[in-house]
ZARO-805206 format. One record per residue: residue in one letter; x, y, z of N, C-alpha, C in turn. Coordinates in steps of 0.1 Angstrom, whole numbers, plus 5000, padded with zeros to 4 digits. Atoms other than C-alpha are relative to their C-alpha. Layout:
AXYZXYZXYZ/...
//
This chain:
M499750134991763859777774499249914984/Q500150105011763459397753498350035004/G501350054999759459317743500049865010/S499850114993758358997762500149874993/R499350145007760058677749499949865012/V499650094991759958347769500749854987/R499450145002762058017765500449915005/E499150174987763957727777501149984992/I498550064997767357627784499849834999/G499850165003767457297775501349915001/G498650114998770757017778500250055017/T499450034987770957007814498549904999/R501150024990768956787838498849965002/R501349924998766256987846499950144990/R499749905010765357187821499050155012/A500449814997764457617835499350074991/R500849905002762557837824500250094997/Y499649845001762958167812499250014998/C501449845003760658437810500250125002/W500049845003761558767795499050055010/A502049984993759158877821500250165004/V501149905004759459277809499249984996/N501650005005755859327805499949844999/G500350135003755658997813499349894993/E501250075002754558627809498750035001/H501049904998750858717812499250105006/E500949764997750259127817499449984996/A501049975006748059087797498749955011/L500550044995746258887813499650075018/I500049964989746859027851499150184999/R500949955001745959337835499150074997/R500749965001743159317827499449945015/V499750044988742759157859499350055013/L499949914986743059447883499750094993/G500249875000742359697865501250125001/T499749864994742960057881500949985010/N499249974985744859887909501249864998/F498649995003747359787886501450105005/L498949874988750859877908501450024985/E498549965010753260097882500450095011/L499049904998756060227898501450014991/K499249935009758560437888500750055009/I499649964992761660557902500650085002/E499749905000762460927909501250065005/K499549994999765660917925501149925010/I500050034996768360737933501750065012/A498749954994771760787960500749855005/V499450175001774360477958501050085019/D499049984987776160557996501249834998/E499250094994779260317997501449975000/V498650045000782460218010500649915000/P499350035012784759997993500149875016/D499950034996784559678013499549995012/Q501250034988782059728039499050004992/G502750075002778259728022500550184996/T500749945008776759968004498450055005/V501150004989773660138013498950094988/T500549945017770960287984498750015006/K500849945001768260507985499350074990/L500849965015765160487966499150125001/V501649935001762060767960499749934988/L501550045003759360547942498350105002/V501349905009756760667922498449925001/E501250135001753160457928498750064999/G500749885006750960687911500250114994/D499749864991750460997932500850045006/Q499750054985752260887960502150025002/R498850074992755860907969500849905007/H499650004995757460707988501949915006/E498550014998761360628004500649835007/A500150114999763060298007501449965001/E498949965000766260228023500549845002/G498850095001768459918017501949995005/K498550004999772059788028500449894992/G499850225003773759488014500950034993/V498650075011777159397996500450154994/G499949985011777059567967498350134998/V501049955005774559807947499049904998/V501850135005772259477933499750025017/D500749924986772259447967498750025012/A500949864991770859737989498750014992/M501750085006768559747962499249924998/Y500950085001767359447959498850065021/A500849974986766959508004498950094997/A500749875004765259837996498349964997/V500949985011762559747975499349845012/L500149994990762059447993499649955020/E500949944980761559578033499350114989/R500749925002759259768014498549974997/Y501250145008756659497997500249925007/A500550135000757259168008499649985018/R501149984994755659188038499050035006/E501950005004752259288025499949874985/Y500250035008753159057995500949855001/Q498950064993754658708005500849894990/S499050085007755658587973501750114998/L499149965006758158817968500749935013/S499850154999759658587995501149904997/K499750165005760058297979500950064985/L500149965012761758477948502149995007/R498350024993766158417950500349994986/L499349935005768058567931501349874990/V499850125016769858327894501350105007/A499949925004771658607879500350114994/F499849885003773658927878500750014988/K499749935014774359107840500250134998/V499949895013776259367826500849974991/A499550025016776659397788500450164996/A499649865001778559717776499649934977/D500149975023777159757735500650094996/V499149885006780259947724499750074987/A499449925010779460047692499150115002/T501149864998776660317711500950075006/K498749884989779960467727499950144987/K499849905001780260857726500650114995/A498849964997783160887732501249975000/Q498650105004786660767725500349915005/A498950094992787660607753498449924996/G500950125007783760387747499649985017/V500650034987782760407789498450105000/D501850005005779760587776499049885001/A500550105014778560317754499249935010/V501350024990774860197764500749795006/G499750094997774759907792499149895008/R500850045000772359617793499849955011/V500250024991771459537824499049905002/T501050205004769359117829500150025012/L499850074996768859057862498449854994/E500950215008767158627867499650045013/V501150034985764758547895500149894997/S501150185005763858177901498750015011/N500850014991760558117920499849915005/S499750124988759257827946500149884987/E500250095005758657607915501050024993/G498450005011762657647897499150114988/K499749895013760957897874501050134999/H499149884999763558167863498750144993/F500449865007762258487853501550154999/A498649915003764858787831498850185003/F500049885006764459087840500850164992/E498949935008766359337813499750204999/D500049935004766659667808501950134996/A499149945003769259917789499950125001/S500249775011770760287784501450045010/R498249964995774260427797500350065015/S499149984984773960467834499449865005/V500350094988774660117853498749955007/T500849894988773060257884497949974996/A502049914994769060417870500049854994/S501050155003769259987850499749945006/T500050134986770159807878498749995009/A501349904997767360047892499049904996/K500750065014765059957873499249914989/V500050135002765559617868498649935008/V500450094982764859547906498550065003/I501349925000761659777902499049934989/A500950085012760059637875499949765000/M499950074990761059287891498650045010/V500850014986759059387924497950044990/Q501149985010756359497895499249924995/Y501050075003755259237884499949915005/F500650154986755358957914498650085006/V501149974994753459207927498649965000/N501549995004750659237910499549844991/A500850175010750658857895499449995014/E501050104983749658797936498650095000/R501049965002747359117936498749864991/A501750065009745458937906500049855002/F500350174996745858597922498549995008/M500649974991744258697950498250084993/T501449965013741158887927499749874998/L500450155006740558587909499449845013/H500150094986741258367946497950025002/N500750005000738458587961497950054990/A501550045008735858607928500249875000/R500550115000735958237924498749985013/N500750034993734958187957498350035000/D501149934996732058447953499749834986/A501250085012730758267922500049835007/A500850154996730757917938498850035011/A500349934985729058087967498250004989/R500949985011726458177938499549894997/G499950175010726457867922500149974981/R499449995014728258057888500649904998/E498550125008730157637878500350124992/D498849915019730957907841500850085004/L499549884999732358167863501349905004/V498450084987734157937889500749934987/A499650035003735357757860500950084990/R499049895007736358057842501150065006/Y499649965000738358187869501349935006/T499050125004740257857871500950034997/A499050045009741757837845501150124999/E498949944999742858207851501150055008/M498750064992744558127880501149964994/A499250085004745857807870501350124988/E499849955017746958067843502150045010/I499149914998748858327865500950015019/V499350114986749958027896501350004992/E498850015004752758027872501250124995/S498749874999754458327885500949935017/T499950044990754558147916498849915011/S500950085000753157947941499350155011/Y500949934994750358167960499249875017/V500350105000749457807986500150125017/D499749964990750858088018499450095001/V500849875000749358408006498649934998/I501250014998745758198006499849955011/K500250064989746658048039499550145012/K499949874986747358438054498250105000/T501449985003743458548042499349955004/
//
């Protein structure tokens, strides 16, 4: 996978900010805030059942620490079905996920990596781009010889990033309230600054209202 990098795309009336968010922007802060509560997601198994022109069903076995969970989704294709599967599992608890919008899905073959003469075994680079409620674009990228596996990995990477960002924001929000109640203005200032960094990932207004 590519490392973190952030770039801005100019030349349009409204500039779109892009973050290559695998190991995303602010992840060091998020990991520090969450500690052992940082959610690490892995994919153990992928099953795809597709009937052309009718729809796709995907079943994912996800590993969260020492626990395994199944997620199933339906859609018009593999990407749509996987997206639906993970949102069905996580969006109800983490409201910021429901604010995301799919911007682009891209697959590019690196023909130079082919092993067979036909070249169909070449490494494919999959990129998933989403935008948050503030219009900021995030790109999640993975490369492997299986487009299906890389598609699942970028969808999971997206969910992991935004779930942890929301968890970290709420941890800081609660810590700031506690610091304010104890009259610790130094900590209030620190937590407020850290919240301002994380809030770039998306808006947490609805999340705060929920608490």
